[in-house]
N, C-alpha and C positions, 0 to 999 in steps of 0.2 A: 756357037757363041756361048761363052761362060755366063752363068747366072750371077747376078749381083744383087745384093740386098741394100736397101736404104733404111737405116735404123735411127731411132731417136732414144737417147738415154740421158740420165742425169749427168751433169758435168763431173761430179765426184766419181761416179762409176766409170766414166770415160778415162778420167785421170788415173784411177786405180789400174785399169787395163793397161794403159801405157806404161805405168810403173812396174807392174808385175811381169809383163811380157816385154822385157827391156830391148830385145832385138828389134830391128825395124819391123813393125807389126803389120804394115799394110793397110791399116785403117785410114781412110781418106776423109778428113773432116770436110763437111759441106757448109755447115752454118752453126751458129751459136745463138740461142734464144735467151737474151738477158732476163726477160720477165719470168720465164719458166726455169731458167738455169739448166738448160739442156743442150746437148750437142747432137747434131744430125751428122751422120757419116755413112759412107758406103763400105761394104766388105764383099769380097768375092766368095763364091761357093767353095773354092779351094781353101781359102783362109778360114772360112767358117768351119769346114771339116777339120782343119788343123787344130783350131781352138776347141772344138767339140771333143777331140781326143782327151783333153785334160779333164773334161767333165765326167769321163767314164772311168778313169782310174785315179784314185785318190792318192797320188804320190807326192804332190805338193799342195797342201790345203788351200792356200790363197789362190792358186791357179784353178783348182777344182771348183771353188765357189764362183769365181768370176766367169769361168767358162760355161756355167750352167745356162746362161742366156743364149748360147749358140747352139744348143740342142734343138732339133726340129720342133719338138712340142712346146718349146719356150720362146723361140725367136719371134713367133707371131705377135707377141705382146709389144714388141719394140718396132715392128715394121711401120714405116711411114706410108700412109695410104694415099 
């Protein structure tokens, strides 16, 4: 069974990810918290690894910075417990 992550990030950050990675990105929104202005979504391990590739090579600056959250040492901050 493939590992999935349930993450919570600010709505603006979620919107930027959707805009920069224009192809169908596989992020599955679960909920939106109006008070905190955050989006909770799930992402598969396979897709996390795909996004993390952009964080390792600085070929497109906006993808590089957005993808930092998908690196193993950063993703813990966004996990829904």
